[in-house]
N, C-alpha and C positions, 0 to 999 in steps of 0.2 A: 504496500498499501504506499499509495505517495501523498495524494492527501486527506483528508475527512470528505469527501461526498460516500453516498453512500454503496452498499458494495450490492454485483448482484445478484438481485434471489437464487441464481440455481448455488451459486458458493453459497451464500449465505445461510441457503440450507445446508451442506457440504458439512458449513463447519458447527451446526446445526447438531447436526450427526454423528458428529467426533466429538464435541462437550462432551454431548447426553452419553462415547462411550466412554470416557474419560472418569466418567460422570459413575459412571458404571463400573468401572474400575477399582473406582476409590470407593465406595460401597464398595463391594469383593471382599477387598483389600479387608474391612472391620471400620473403618473412618468415615466420621462426618461431617461432612462441610463447618456448616453451624452459622459460615458466612459469604455464597455467592452472591458476585454481584456481581457488574457489567469490568467494577478498575481491581476484582481479582479474577478475571480471564484474562490474557498477552495473546495476541495476535502472534507466532515463532509461528519460523518459514513452513515447518509443517503441518502448522493445525491452531488450535486453544491447547492453550500449559492454565491450567489452577496454580493458583497464590498466593501463599497466607493464609494457615493455616495456620495460624492463631488461635482462632477457637475451636478446633475440631476435635472434636476427644471418641473415644473410641464407640464402635454399634451398643456394645454391650457395658455401653459402663451401667454401674449399678443406682451410685445417686446422682440427684440431682439437678442441674445449672436453674436453666431455663424450662420452662412449661408449654402448652400457650392457649393460651389468652390473662399468663399473668408476666407483668411488665420484668424487664429489667434494668437498677437502677444500682448507678455506684453512690453508694453511699456518704459515699463523701462528696459528691459532686451535688446532692440529691438533699428538701428539703426536708426537716424531719417532719412535721406534720404526715407529707407522704407520704416516710418510710411504713407510719405507725397507719395506715390509711393503708399502705396497700398489703402491710403485713396483719390487721381489723387489729 
């Protein structure tokens, strides 16, 4: 890529398929990325590369840091009333 123009449809579909294959491989290894977004996908010479596994966890992990419907907050940067309301 030389500019910021949209990719042709066929190339976009191919990149999407390669990304799905890569995520499948990541999941087969027992990892959950937990922060997949465009900024964490690089377009390399041979296809997309998933980067930044800083929030990744093992899929079999027993403890839970986040859950659907439960907001994640950094205690040092959250007003105390919000923390009290979030924890009940």
